[in-house]
NUTORSE-789747 format. One line per 8 residues: their letters; for each residue x, y, z of N, C-alpha, C. Coordinates in steps of 0.1 Angstrom, whole numbers, padded with zeros to 4 digits. Each point is the difference from the previous one (the first is absolute). Layout:
% residues N
a) X Y Z X Y Z X Y Z | ...
This chain:
% residues 410
mlarlspe) 1024 1312 0269 -0006 -0005 0012 0011 -0004 0010 | 0010 -0007 -0005 0011 -0004 0009 0006 0012 0007 | 0002 0011 -0007 0007 0012 0005 -0008 0005 0013 | -0013 -0002 0000 -0007 0006 0012 -0001 -0010 0012 | 0006 -0012 -0001 0001 -0009 0011 0013 0002 0008 | 0000 -0005 0013 0013 0001 0007 0010 -0008 -0005 | 0013 0002 0002 0011 -0009 -0005 -0001 -0014 0004 | -0005 -0002 0012 -0001 -0014 0005 -0011 -0008 -0008
vrqyllit) -0011 0007 -0002 -0011 -0007 -0007 0004 -0002 -0015 | 0007 0010 -0006 0005 -0002 -0014 0009 -0012 -0001 | 0009 -0001 0010 0009 -0012 -0001 -0008 -0013 0003 | -0009 0000 0009 -0009 -0011 0002 -0007 -0005 -0013 | -0005 0009 -0007 -0007 -0002 -0013 0009 -0007 -0010 | 0012 0007 -0001 0010 -0005 -0010 0005 -0014 0004 | 0003 -0003 0012 0004 -0013 0005 -0012 -0010 -0003 | -0011 0004 0004 -0012 -0009 -0002 -0002 -0003 -0016
gnywaftl) 0001 0011 -0008 -0001 -0002 -0014 0010 -0010 -0006 | 0013 0002 0004 0010 -0009 -0003 -0003 -0015 0003 | -0005 -0001 0013 -0003 -0013 0005 -0012 -0007 -0007 | -0009 0009 -0004 -0012 -0005 -0008 0004 -0005 -0014 | 0008 0007 -0006 0004 -0003 -0013 0008 -0013 0000 | 0010 -0001 0009 0007 -0013 0002 -0008 -0012 0002 | -0010 0003 0010 -0009 -0011 0004 -0008 -0006 -0011 | -0005 0008 -0008 -0008 -0004 -0012 0008 -0009 -0009
tdgalrml) 0013 0004 -0003 0008 -0008 -0008 0004 -0014 0007 | 0002 0001 0013 0005 -0012 0008 -0012 -0010 0000 | -0012 0004 0003 -0012 -0009 0000 -0003 -0006 -0014 | 0001 0009 -0010 -0003 -0004 -0013 0011 -0011 -0006 | 0013 0003 0004 0011 -0009 -0004 -0002 -0013 0006 | -0004 -0001 0013 -0002 -0013 0007 -0011 -0008 -0007 | -0011 0006 -0004 -0011 -0007 -0006 0004 -0004 -0014 | 0007 0009 -0007 0005 -0004 -0014 0009 -0013 0001
vvlhfhql) 0009 0001 0009 0010 -0012 0001 -0008 -0013 0004 | -0009 0001 0010 -0007 -0012 0004 -0008 -0006 -0011 | -0008 0008 -0007 -0009 -0004 -0010 0007 -0005 -0013 | 0011 0008 -0003 0007 -0003 -0012 0007 -0013 0001 | 0007 -0002 0011 0007 -0013 0002 -0008 -0011 0003 | -0012 0002 0006 -0010 -0011 0003 -0004 -0005 -0014 | -0003 0010 -0009 -0004 -0004 -0014 0011 -0009 -0007 | 0012 0002 0003 0011 -0007 -0005 0002 -0014 0006
gysplqva) -0008 -0003 0010 0000 -0014 0006 0009 -0001 0012 | 0003 0011 0007 0007 -0001 0013 -0008 -0005 0011 | 0005 -0008 0009 -0007 -0006 0011 -0001 0012 0011 | -0009 -0003 0010 -0001 0010 0011 0013 0003 0008 | 0008 -0010 0002 0013 0002 0007 0010 0007 -0009 | -0001 -0003 -0013 0010 0007 -0010 -0004 0015 -0001 | -0013 0003 0000 -0005 0014 0000 0005 0007 0013 | -0002 -0007 0011 0005 0006 0012 0015 0003 0001
llflfyev) 0008 -0009 -0006 0014 0002 0000 0005 0012 -0010 | -0009 0004 -0010 0003 0011 -0008 0002 0013 0009 | -0008 0000 0012 0000 0011 0008 0009 -0002 0012 | 0008 -0011 0000 0009 -0003 0011 0010 0012 0002 | 0007 0004 -0011 0010 0010 0002 -0006 0014 0003 | -0012 0002 -0005 -0008 0012 0004 0000 0002 0014 | -0004 -0011 0007 -0001 0001 0015 0013 -0001 0007 | 0010 -0009 -0005 0013 0000 0006 0007 0013 0000
fgvvtnlv) 0000 0006 -0011 0007 0013 -0001 -0008 0012 0007 | -0013 -0003 0003 -0007 0010 0008 0005 0000 0014 | 0005 -0012 0005 0005 -0001 0014 0013 0008 0001 | 0009 -0002 -0010 0013 0008 0000 -0002 0014 -0002 | -0009 0004 -0010 -0002 0014 -0004 -0005 0008 0011 | -0009 -0005 0008 -0005 0008 0012 0010 0003 0010 | 0009 -0009 0002 0011 0002 0010 0010 0010 -0006 | 0005 -0003 -0012 0010 0009 -0006 -0006 0014 -0004
ggwlgari) -0013 -0002 -0005 -0007 0013 -0004 -0002 0010 0012 | -0003 -0006 0011 -0002 0010 0012 0013 0007 0004 | 0011 -0008 -0001 0013 0006 0003 0003 0011 -0011 | -0002 -0004 -0013 0002 0009 -0011 -0008 0012 0001 | -0013 -0001 0003 -0008 0012 0001 0005 0010 0011 | 0005 -0005 0011 0005 0008 0010 0013 0008 -0005 | 0007 -0007 -0008 0013 0007 -0005 -0002 0009 -0012 | -0009 -0003 -0010 -0001 0008 -0012 -0013 0007 -0001
glnrtmni) -0010 -0003 0009 -0013 0007 -0001 -0010 -0009 -0006 | -0013 0001 0005 -0011 -0008 -0005 -0005 0003 -0014 | 0002 0012 -0003 -0003 0004 -0014 0009 -0008 -0010 | 0012 -0002 0003 0008 -0007 -0010 -0003 -0015 0000 | -0003 -0006 0012 -0003 -0014 0000 -0013 -0002 -0007 | -0010 0010 0001 -0013 -0002 -0007 0002 0000 -0015 | 0009 0010 -0005 0002 0002 -0014 0008 -0013 -0005 | 0009 -0005 0007 0007 -0012 -0003 -0009 -0011 -0003
glllqvaa) -0010 -0002 0010 -0010 -0010 -0001 -0008 0001 -0013 | -0005 0012 -0003 -0007 0002 -0013 0008 -0004 -0012 | 0012 0004 -0001 0009 -0003 -0011 0003 -0015 -0002 | 0002 -0006 0012 0002 -0015 0000 -0013 -0008 -0006 | -0012 0005 0004 -0012 -0006 -0005 -0001 0002 -0015 | 0004 0011 -0005 0000 0002 -0015 0010 -0010 -0006 | 0011 -0002 0006 0010 -0009 -0005 -0006 -0014 0000 | -0007 -0005 0011 -0005 -0013 0002 -0011 -0002 -0012
lamllvpp) -0008 0010 -0002 -0010 -0001 -0011 0007 -0002 -0013 | 0010 0009 -0003 0007 -0002 -0012 0007 -0013 -0003 | 0004 -0007 0011 0006 -0014 -0001 -0010 -0009 -0006 | -0013 0002 0002 -0010 -0009 -0005 -0005 0002 -0014 | 0007 0011 -0006 -0004 0003 -0015 0009 -0008 -0010 | 0008 -0009 0005 0008 -0008 -0009 -0009 -0010 -0008 | 0005 -0005 -0011 -0009 -0009 -0007 -0005 -0012 0008 | -0011 -0006 -0003 -0006 -0010 0009 0009 -0012 0002
aalsvawv) 0008 -0004 -0009 0009 -0011 0001 0011 0002 0011 | 0003 0013 0003 0010 0004 0010 -0005 0000 0013 | -0014 -0001 0002 -0006 0001 0013 0001 -0013 0008 | 0013 -0003 0004 0002 -0012 0008 -0003 0002 0014 | -0002 -0011 0007 -0003 0001 0015 0011 0009 0007 | 0013 -0002 -0003 0010 0006 0007 -0001 0016 -0004 | -0003 0003 -0012 -0002 0014 -0004 -0011 0007 0007 | -0011 -0007 0000 -0012 0006 0007 0002 0001 0015
mtaqalsg) 0006 -0010 0006 0004 0001 0014 0009 0012 0003 | 0010 0003 -0009 0009 0011 0002 -0008 0013 -0001 | -0009 0001 -0010 -0008 0012 -0002 -0009 0002 0013 | -0006 -0010 0005 -0007 0000 0012 0008 0004 0012 | 0013 -0004 0000 0009 0004 0012 0001 0015 -0002 | 0003 0005 -0011 0001 0015 -0002 -0012 0007 0004 | -0012 -0006 -0004 -0013 0007 0004 -0002 0000 0015 | 0005 -0011 0007 -0002 -0001 0014 0009 0010 0008
iakdlnkm) 0012 0003 -0005 0009 0010 0005 -0007 0014 -0002 | -0005 0002 -0012 -0007 0013 -0003 -0012 0002 0010 | -0008 -0011 0001 -0012 0002 0009 0004 0003 0014 | 0009 -0006 0005 0003 0002 0014 0007 0013 0003 | 0009 0004 -0010 0005 0014 0001 -0010 0010 0000 | -0010 -0001 -0009 -0011 0009 -0002 -0009 0001 0013 | -0003 -0012 0005 -0009 -0001 0012 0006 0005 0012 | 0013 -0004 0003 0007 0005 0011 0001 0015 0000
sakasikl) 0004 0005 -0012 0001 0015 -0001 -0013 0008 0003 | -0011 -0006 -0006 -0013 0007 0002 -0004 -0001 0015 | 0000 -0011 0006 -0004 -0001 0014 0009 0007 0009 | 0013 0000 -0001 0009 0007 0009 -0002 0016 -0002 | -0003 0004 -0012 -0001 0015 -0003 -0012 0006 0008 | -0010 -0008 0003 -0012 0005 0007 0003 0005 0014 | 0010 -0007 0006 0004 0003 0014 0006 0015 0001 | 0006 0003 -0011 0007 0013 0000 -0009 0012 -0005
lvpggqqg) -0012 -0003 -0004 -0010 0010 -0005 -0010 0003 0010 | -0001 -0007 0011 -0010 0001 0011 0007 0005 0012 | -0004 0011 0007 0006 0004 0013 -0001 -0011 0010 | 0012 -0001 0008 0001 -0012 0009 -0012 -0002 0009 | -0007 0010 0006 -0010 -0002 0010 -0014 -0003 -0006 | -0001 -0001 -0013 -0013 -0002 -0006 -0002 -0014 -0005 | -0001 -0009 0010 -0001 -0015 -0002 -0013 -0003 -0008 | -0011 0007 0003 -0012 -0002 -0007 0001 0003 -0015
alfrwvaa) 0006 0010 -0003 0003 0004 -0014 0009 -0010 -0007 | 0010 -0003 0007 0010 -0010 -0005 -0008 -0013 -0004 | -0008 -0005 0008 -0008 -0012 -0002 -0008 0001 -0013 | -0007 0012 -0001 -0008 0002 -0012 0008 0001 -0013 | 0011 0007 0001 0009 0001 -0012 0005 -0014 -0005 | 0005 -0007 0010 0005 -0013 -0004 -0011 -0009 -0005 | -0011 0000 0007 -0011 -0009 -0005 -0005 0004 -0014 | -0001 0013 -0002 -0004 0005 -0013 0010 -0005 -0012
ltgsknal) 0013 0002 0003 0010 -0004 -0009 0000 -0015 -0003 | 0000 -0008 0011 0000 -0015 -0001 -0013 -0005 -0006 | -0012 0005 0004 -0012 -0005 -0005 -0002 0003 -0015 | 0004 0012 -0004 -0002 0004 -0014 0010 -0008 -0008 | 0012 -0004 0005 0009 -0008 -0007 -0005 -0014 -0003 | -0007 -0006 0011 -0004 -0013 -0002 -0013 -0001 -0010 | -0008 0011 0001 -0012 0000 -0009 0006 0000 -0014 | 0010 0009 -0003 0005 0001 -0013 0007 -0013 -0005
kgvgfflg) 0006 -0007 0010 0006 -0013 -0003 -0010 -0009 -0006 | -0013 0000 0006 -0010 -0008 -0005 -0004 0004 -0014 | -0001 0013 -0002 -0003 0006 -0014 0011 -0005 -0009 | 0013 0000 0005 0011 -0005 -0009 -0003 -0015 -0003 | -0004 -0009 0008 -0003 -0014 -0003 -0010 0000 -0012 | -0011 0008 0002 -0010 0000 -0011 0006 0005 -0013 | 0008 0011 0001 0007 0006 -0011 0008 -0010 -0008 | 0008 -0008 0008 0009 -0009 -0006 -0008 -0010 -0008
gallaaig) -0011 -0006 0006 -0008 -0009 -0008 -0006 0006 -0012 | -0005 0012 0001 -0006 0007 -0011 0009 0003 -0011 | 0012 0005 0003 0010 0003 -0010 0005 -0013 -0007 | 0001 -0011 0007 0005 -0012 -0006 -0010 -0004 -0010 | -0014 0001 0004 -0010 -0004 -0010 -0001 0009 -0012 | 0002 0013 0003 -0002 0010 -0011 0012 0002 -0009 | 0012 0001 0005 0011 0003 -0009 0012 -0010 0001 | -0001 -0009 0009 0011 -0010 0000 0010 0003 0011
fraavaam) 0009 -0009 0003 0010 0001 0010 0010 0011 -0002 | 0006 0000 -0012 0011 0009 -0002 -0005 0015 -0002 | -0011 0002 -0007 -0006 0013 -0001 -0003 0006 0014 | -0006 -0009 0008 -0004 0005 0014 0011 0004 0007 | 0011 -0008 0001 0013 0003 0007 0005 0013 -0005 | 0001 0002 -0014 0005 0013 -0005 -0008 0012 0003 | -0013 -0001 0001 -0008 0012 0004 0003 0004 0014 | 0001 -0010 0009 0002 0003 0014 0015 0006 0002
agmlllvw) 0010 -0005 -0008 0013 0005 0002 0001 0015 -0005 | -0008 0003 -0010 0000 0014 -0005 -0007 0009 0010 | -0011 -0004 0006 -0007 0008 0010 0009 0002 0012 | 0006 -0009 0005 0008 0001 0011 0013 0008 -0002 | 0005 0000 -0012 0012 0008 -0003 -0004 0015 0001 | -0012 0003 -0004 -0004 0014 0001 -0002 0005 0015 | -0005 -0010 0008 -0001 0003 0014 0014 0003 0007 | 0009 -0009 -0004 0014 0001 0005 0005 0014 -0003
laslvllk) -0002 0005 -0013 0006 0012 -0004 -0006 0012 0008 | -0013 -0001 0003 -0007 0010 0007 0004 0000 0015 | 0003 -0012 0006 0004 -0001 0014 0015 0006 0001 | 0008 -0002 -0010 0014 0006 0001 -0001 0015 0002 | -0010 0007 -0006 -0001 0014 0001 -0007 0005 0012 | -0010 -0008 0004 -0010 0007 0010 0003 -0005 0014 | 0005 -0012 0003 0001 -0006 0013 0012 0008 0007 | -0003 0003 0013 0009 0008 0009 0013 -0008 0001
rdlgkaka) 0011 0009 -0001 0014 -0006 0001 0003 -0003 0015 | 0008 -0011 0002 0005 -0004 0013 -0011 -0003 0010 | -0012 -0004 -0004 -0010 -0003 0009 0003 -0014 0008 | 0000 0001 0013 0004 -0011 0008 0014 -0003 0002 | 0009 0008 -0005 0014 -0002 0002 0005 0002 0014 | 0006 -0010 0006 0004 0001 0014 0011 0012 0002 | 0001 0006 0012 0010 0010 0002 0014 -0005 0000 | 0002 -0012 0005 0012 -0007 -0001 -0001 -0012 -0008
kpkfreaf) 0010 -0003 -0009 -0002 -0012 -0009 0001 -0013 0008 | -0011 -0008 0001 0001 -0012 0008 0008 -0011 -0006 | 0006 -0008 0009 0008 -0012 -0004 -0011 -0011 -0004 | 0005 -0010 -0008 -0010 -0010 -0004 -0005 -0008 0011 | 0007 -0003 0010 -0004 -0008 0012 -0012 0007 0007 | -0002 0013 -0002 -0011 0007 0006 -0013 -0003 -0007 | 0000 -0007 -0011 -0012 -0004 -0007 -0008 -0010 0008 | 0007 -0008 0009 -0007 -0010 0009 -0005 0008 0012
sksrainl) -0013 -0001 0002 -0006 0008 0010 0004 -0004 0014 | 0002 0010 0009 0003 -0002 0013 -0012 0003 0010 | -0011 0003 -0006 -0012 0003 0007 -0008 -0013 0003 | -0003 -0003 0013 -0008 -0012 0002 -0014 0001 -0006 | -0006 0012 0000 -0014 0000 -0006 0000 -0002 -0015 | 0011 0005 -0007 0001 -0002 -0015 0003 -0015 -0003 | 0008 -0006 0009 0003 -0015 -0002 -0012 -0008 0002 | -0008 0003 0010 -0012 -0007 0002 -0010 0001 -0011
lsaarlfl) -0002 0013 -0004 -0010 0003 -0010 0005 -0006 -0014 | 0013 -0001 -0002 0005 -0006 -0012 -0004 -0015 -0001 | 0002 -0006 0012 -0002 -0014 0001 -0015 -0003 -0002 | -0009 0008 0005 -0015 -0001 -0001 -0003 0001 -0015 | 0007 0011 -0007 -0004 0002 -0013 0004 -0011 -0009 | 0012 -0007 0003 0004 -0011 -0008 -0011 -0011 0000 | -0006 -0004 0011 -0009 -0010 0001 -0014 0004 -0006 | -0003 0013 0001 -0013 0005 -0005 0000 -0001 -0015
fgardvwf) 0011 0004 -0007 0000 -0001 -0014 0002 -0014 -0006 | 0008 -0008 0008 0000 -0014 -0003 -0013 -0007 0000 | -0008 0005 0010 -0014 -0006 0001 -0009 0003 -0012 | 0002 0013 -0006 -0008 0003 -0012 0005 -0007 -0013 | 0013 0001 -0002 0006 -0005 -0013 0000 -0016 0000 | -0001 -0007 0011 0000 -0014 0000 -0012 -0006 -0008 | -0011 0008 -0001 -0011 -0005 -0008 -0002 0010 -0011 | 0004 0012 0000 -0004 0010 -0010 0008 -0001 -0013
vvalpvfl) 0013 -0003 0001 0009 0002 -0012 -0003 -0010 -0011 | 0000 -0013 0004 -0002 -0011 -0009 -0012 -0009 0003 | -0001 -0003 0012 -0010 -0010 0003 -0015 0004 -0003 | -0003 0012 0003 -0014 0005 -0003 -0003 0001 -0014 | 0008 0007 -0008 -0002 0001 -0015 -0002 -0013 -0007 | 0010 -0010 0004 -0001 -0013 -0007 -0012 -0008 0005 | -0004 0001 0013 -0012 -0006 0005 -0013 0005 -0007 | -0001 0013 -0001 -0011 0006 -0007 -0001 -0005 -0015
ydslgwdf) 0012 -0001 -0006 -0001 -0004 -0014 -0002 -0015 -0002 | 0007 -0008 0007 0000 -0015 -0001 -0012 -0006 0006 | -0003 0004 0013 -0010 -0007 0008 -0014 0006 -0001 | -0001 0014 -0002 -0013 0006 -0001 -0003 0003 -0015 | 0009 -0002 -0009 -0003 0001 -0014 -0001 0015 -0005 | 0006 0009 0007 0000 0014 -0004 0010 0002 -0012 | -0004 0011 -0009 0010 0002 -0010 0009 0011 0005 | 0010 0004 -0009 0010 0010 0004 -0006 0014 0004
wqvggfla) -0011 0004 -0008 -0006 0012 0003 -0006 0000 0013 | -0007 -0011 0004 -0006 -0001 0013 0010 0000 0012 | 0011 -0008 -0002 0011 0000 0010 0007 0013 0001 | 0004 0006 -0010 0006 0013 0000 -0009 0011 0006 | -0013 -0001 -0004 -0010 0010 0005 -0002 -0001 0015 | -0001 -0013 0005 -0002 -0002 0014 0012 0005 0008 | 0012 -0003 -0004 0012 0004 0007 0001 0015 0000 | -0004 0006 -0012 0002 0015 -0001 -0011 0006 0010
awvigygl) -0012 -0006 0000 -0010 0007 0009 0003 -0002 0015 | 0007 -0012 0003 0004 -0003 0014 0011 0010 0004 | 0009 0003 -0008 0011 0009 0003 -0005 0015 0001 | -0009 0004 -0009 -0006 0013 0000 -0007 0002 0013 | -0009 -0009 0003 -0008 0001 0013 0009 0000 0011 | 0010 -0008 0000 0010 0000 0011 0007 0014 0002 | 0003 0006 -0011 0006 0013 0000 -0009 0011 0005 | -0013 -0001 -0004 -0010 0010 0005 -0002 -0001 0015
vqslapwv) -0001 -0013 0005 -0002 -0002 0014 0013 0005 0008 | 0012 -0002 -0006 0012 0005 0006 0000 0015 0002 | -0005 0007 -0010 0000 0015 0001 -0010 0005 0010 | -0009 -0009 0004 -0011 0004 0010 0005 -0005 0014 | 0011 -0007 0001 0004 -0006 0013 0000 0009 0012 | 0005 0014 -0002 0000 0008 0012 -0014 0002 0007 | -0011 0000 -0009 -0013 0001 0006 -0005 -0013 0006 | 0004 -0011 -0006 -0005 -0013 0004 0006 -0003 0014
tgrrrgqv) 0013 0004 0002 0007 -0004 0012 0000 0010 0012 | -0009 0010 -0001 -0002 0009 0012 0002 0014 -0003 | 0002 0005 -0012 0003 0014 -0003 -0012 0008 0005 | -0012 -0004 -0001 -0012 0008 0005 0001 0002 0016 | 0007 -0009 0007 0002 0002 0014 0013 0006 0004 | 0006 0006 -0010 0013 0007 0002 0011 -0009 0004 | 0001 -0012 -0005 0010 -0010 0003 0009 -0003 -0011 | 0012 -0003 0002 0009 -0005 -0010 0005 -0015 0005
pdgrsaaa) 0003 -0009 -0009 0002 -0014 0004 0013 -0002 0007 | 0001 -0011 0007 0013 -0004 0007 0001 -0015 -0001 | 0009 -0006 0008 0002 -0014 -0001 -0013 -0008 0004 | -0008 0005 0009 -0012 -0007 0004 -0009 -0001 -0012 | -0001 0011 -0008 -0009 0000 -0012 0005 -0011 -0010 | 0013 0001 -0002 0006 -0009 -0011 -0003 -0016 0005 | 0002 -0003 0012 -0003 -0013 0005 -0015 -0004 -0001 | -0008 0009 0003 -0015 -0004 0000 -0005 -0002 -0014
walllala) 0005 0009 -0009 -0005 -0001 -0015 0006 -0013 -0006 | 0013 -0003 0004 0006 -0012 -0006 -0008 -0013 0005 | -0004 0000 0013 -0008 -0012 0005 -0013 -0001 -0007 | -0006 0012 -0004 -0013 -0001 -0007 0002 -0005 -0014 | 0012 0004 -0007 0003 -0004 -0013 0002 -0016 0000 | 0006 -0005 0009 0004 -0014 0001 -0013 -0009 -0002 | -0011 0005 0004 -0012 -0008 -0001 -0004 -0003 -0014 | 0002 0009 -0009 -0005 -0001 -0014 0006 -0012 -0007
palmaacs) 0014 -0001 -0001 0005 -0012 -0007 -0003 -0013 0008 | 0000 0001 0013 -0003 -0013 0008 -0015 -0005 -0004 | -0009 0009 0000 -0014 -0004 -0003 -0001 -0005 -0014 | 0007 0007 -0010 -0001 -0005 -0014 0006 -0014 0000 | 0011 -0002 0006 0007 -0013 -0001 -0009 -0011 0007 | -0007 0004 0011 -0009 -0010 0007 -0012 -0004 -0009 | -0004 0009 -0009 -0012 -0003 -0008 0004 -0005 -0014 | 0012 -0003 -0002 0005 -0004 -0013 -0006 -0012 -0006
grpqfapi) -0005 -0010 0009 -0005 -0012 -0006 -0015 0001 -0003 | -0006 0011 0002 -0015 0001 -0002 -0003 0002 -0015 | -0012 -0005 -0004 -0003 0002 -0014 -0001 0015 -0004 | -0005 0008 0008 -0002 0014 -0003 0013 0008 0003 | 0012 -0006 -0001 0012 0007 0004 0003 0012 -0009 | -0004 0000 -0012 0004 0012 -0009 -0006 0013 0005 | -0013 0001 0003 -0005 0013 0006 0007 0003 0013 | 0003 -0010 0008 0006 0002 0014 0014 0006 -0003
liggllvf) 0007 -0006 -0010 0014 0005 -0003 -0001 0015 -0004 | -0009 0003 -0010 -0001 0014 -0005 -0003 0010 0011 | -0010 -0004 0008 -0004 0009 0012 0010 0001 0010 | 0008 -0011 0003 0011 0000 0010 0011 0008 -0005 | 0003 0001 -0013 0011 0007 -0005 -0004 0016 0000 | -0012 0003 -0002 -0005 0014 0002 0002 0005 0014 | -0003 -0009 0010 0001 0004 0014 0015 0001 0002 | 0008 -0010 -0004 0014 0000 0002 0006 0014 -0005
gvlfavns) -0004 0004 -0012 0005 0012 -0006 -0002 0012 0008 | -0013 0002 0006 -0003 0011 0008 0009 0000 0013 | 0001 -0012 0006 0007 0000 0013 0016 0001 -0003 | 0004 -0005 -0011 0014 0000 -0003 0004 0015 -0003 | -0009 0007 -0007 0002 0014 -0003 0002 0009 0012 | -0008 -0003 0011 0001 0008 0012 0013 -0004 0007 | 0004 -0013 0000 0013 -0004 0006 0011 0006 -0007 | 0000 0000 -0013 0012 0006 -0007 0001 0015 0002
alhsyliv) -0011 0007 0000 0000 0014 0002 0005 0004 0014 | -0004 -0008 0010 0006 0002 0014 0014 -0002 0000 | 0006 -0010 -0007 0014 -0002 0000 0007 0011 -0008 | -0006 0005 -0011 0007 0011 -0008 0000 0013 0008 | -0010 0002 0008 0001 0012 0009 0010 -0002 0011 | 0000 -0012 0006 0009 -0002 0012 0015 0001 -0004 | 0004 -0005 -0011 0013 0001 -0004 0005 0014 -0002 | -0009 0009 -0007 0004 0013 -0002 0000 0008 0013
syasedgv) -0009 -0004 0009 0000 0006 0013 0012 -0003 0009 | 0004 -0013 -0001 0011 -0004 0008 0014 0004 -0005 | 0001 0003 -0013 0012 0003 -0007 0007 0013 0005 | 0013 0000 0001 0007 0012 0004 -0001 0009 -0012 | -0001 0014 0003 -0002 0010 -0011 0012 0002 -0008 | 0012 0000 0007 0013 0001 -0007 0004 -0014 -0006 | 0001 -0001 -0013 0002 -0013 -0006 -0011 -0009 0001 | -0013 0005 -0002 -0012 -0008 0001 0000 -0012 -0009
sldvgfyy) 0007 0001 -0011 0000 -0011 -0010 0007 -0012 0006 | 0009 0001 0009 0007 -0011 0005 -0010 -0009 0007 | -0009 0005 0009 -0009 -0007 0007 -0011 -0006 -0009 | -0005 0009 -0010 -0010 -0004 -0008 0005 -0011 -0010 | 0012 0001 -0004 0006 -0010 -0009 0002 -0013 0007 | 0004 0000 0012 0001 -0013 0008 -0014 -0007 0001 | -0010 0008 0003 -0013 -0005 0002 -0006 -0006 -0013 | 0003 0007 -0011 -0005 -0006 -0013 0008 -0011 -0005
manamgrl) 0012 -0002 0005 0008 -0012 -0002 -0007 -0012 0005 | -0006 0002 0013 -0007 -0011 0006 -0013 -0002 -0008 | -0007 0010 -0005 -0011 -0001 -0008 0003 -0009 -0013 | 0011 0003 -0006 0004 -0007 -0012 0004 -0015 0003 | 0006 -0003 0012 0002 -0013 0004 -0013 -0007 0002 | -0010 0006 0005 -0013 -0006 0002 -0006 -0004 -0014 | 0001 0010 -0009 -0005 -0002 -0014 0007 -0012 -0007 | 0014 0000 0002 0008 -0011 -0006 -0005 -0013 0006
lgtvlsgw) -0001 -0001 0013 -0004 -0013 0007 -0014 -0004 -0005 | -0009 0009 0000 -0014 -0003 -0005 0000 -0004 -0015 | 0007 0007 -0008 0000 -0004 -0015 0005 -0014 -0002 | 0011 -0004 0006 0006 -0013 -0001 -0010 -0010 0005 | -0005 0002 0012 -0009 -0009 0006 -0013 -0001 -0008 | -0005 0010 -0007 -0012 0001 -0007 0000 -0010 -0012 | 0012 -0001 -0007 0001 -0009 -0011 0003 -0015 0006 | 0009 -0001 0009 0004 -0013 0005 -0011 -0007 0008
vfqaaglt) -0006 0007 0010 -0010 -0006 0009 -0013 -0003 -0009 | -0004 0009 -0009 -0012 -0002 -0008 0002 -0013 -0009 | 0013 -0001 -0006 0002 -0011 -0009 0000 -0014 0009 | 0005 0001 0012 0001 -0012 0008 -0012 -0004 0008 | -0007 0010 0005 -0012 -0002 0010 -0012 0007 -0003 | 0000 0010 -0010 -0013 0007 -0003 -0002 0012 0008 | -0012 0007 -0004 -0002 0013 0005 -0003 0000 0016 | -0006 -0011 0005 -0003 -0001 0014 0012 0001 0009
aclwisaa) 0011 -0006 -0005 0012 0001 0008 0006 0013 0000 | -0001 0008 -0012 0004 0014 0000 -0008 0008 0009 | -0012 -0002 0002 -0008 0008 0009 0003 -0002 0014 | 0002 -0013 0004 0005 -0003 0014 0013 0007 0003 | 0009 0000 -0009 0013 0006 0002 -0002 0015 0001 | -0009 0006 -0007 -0003 0014 0000 -0005 0004 0014 | -0010 -0009 0006 -0005 0003 0013 0011 -0001 0011 | 0009 -0010 -0002 0011 -0002 0010 0009 0013 -0001
fvllaafi) 0003 0005 -0012 0009 0011 -0001 -0006 0013 0007 | -0014 0002 -0003 -0006 0012 0007 0001 -0002 0015 | -0002 -0011 0005 0000 -0002 0015 0015 0004 0005 | 0010 -0004 -0008 0013 0003 0005 0002 0016 -0001 | -0006 0006 -0010 0001 0015 -0001 -0007 0006 0013 | -0012 -0005 0004 -0007 0005 0011 0008 -0002 0013 | 0006 -0012 0002 0008 -0002 0011 0012 0009 0002 | 0007 0003 -0011 0011 0009 0000 -0005 0015 0003
slalprhd) -0011 0003 -0006 -0006 0013 0002 -0003 0004 0015 | -0002 -0011 0007 -0003 0003 0015 0011 0007 0007 | 0012 -0002 -0005 0012 0007 0006 0003 0014 -0005 | -0008 0005 -0009 0002 0013 -0006 -0004 0011 0011 | 0006 0011 -0001 -0003 0011 0009 -0015 0004 0000 | -0005 0003 0011 -0014 0005 0002 -0001 0014 0005 | -0011 0007 -0002 -0002 0013 0005 -0015 0003 0003 | -0003 0010 0007 -0014 0004 0003 -0003 0014 -0003
raapsspt) 0009 0006 -0006 -0002 0015 -0003 -0008 0000 -0013 | -0008 0011 -0002 -0008 0003 -0012 0008 0006 -0010 | -0003 -0001 -0012 0006 0006 -0012 -0004 0015 0000 | 0011 0009 0000 -0004 0014 -0002 -0006 0003 -0014 | -0009 0009 0000 -0008 0003 -0013 0010 0008 -0008 | -0002 -0002 -0013 0009 0007 -0010 -0008 0000 -0014 | 0004 0009 -0008 -0007 0001 -0013 0003 -0012 -0009 | -0010 -0004 -0008 0002 -0010 -0010 0007 0005 -0013
pa) 0010 -0007 -0005 0007 0005 -0012 -0010 0001 -0012 | 0003 0010 -0008 -0009 0003 -0011 0002 -0011 -0011
């Protein structure tokens, strides 16, 4: 079947398959670590700190990885990411007595490097597979890749909890490492050589974007993802478990369903934001959707003292998920659209560095603010961060032209 498809579509499917396989293990590993170490008696802040290096190294990796991808090709950076994830999983196969905090943080650092190399490579590659004038097609391809990835990350959350219950921590990690090793071997053979390699080898200082639009979008992205992770990473799971009395299966199942739904909405974003009217998004779209998103955490925080807060929280989180998915999809399209075609990974890497900084900020605040002031404070910070993202987005470029029609990828 692959032989009958165009070379661009074949590469798109291979990149997407790599990204899917990696994302399953990434989501499952996060849930395995959270639940396993919570069972061992770690506090919310201690659990958050286990992922500190994961996020810190994500900041560095996106910057260096974008430069590296432009020099050696995105196929190589994607394959390096897959192999590093196998190594990170293998590090967790040591005897239980050797699973110290420092060892787990180091394994998570390696996993963070792997994740961001893989993500940057996948997102940047799409720019090179869609003809420059087909912005409508570019939006659909990016939305499909990003949405399916996030849906699978939700499946990974559920998979991690299920594997932990069924076969235990070490066996679950070993199974994922073996599966991903097979994917890496297939990718070495099938992925196109020198994909995304710049015509001239860029210097490292070129990793810092000189584009005003990309700098603005990166700043908005930082606050957007900080707004999600300030309540999502630690505060919400612990609140559901401690305050609402949910068990691990309920917490993991809800988070998995939330991320799966978020991914499905993300894949439909081109139609939600004006595809039927022949429009592609711009800075005006990003600002408007961010303003709408800011209402969700603000209203949840305002209702936190009410006796019926639990159903308000769950309903509010579902609304937040839908609106956040659209915002994230708009950003994912805009960065690929703004990026220069020659050395595309430089611009995409810089943007995802800001994304990782937002995740790092949100992760640390999620454990610290929740422990100090509770979930309501996390929600108010979330609303403030989204408003900052909306304000920054007002300065992004705008356009009034319609998107040219183009075929949908198979």
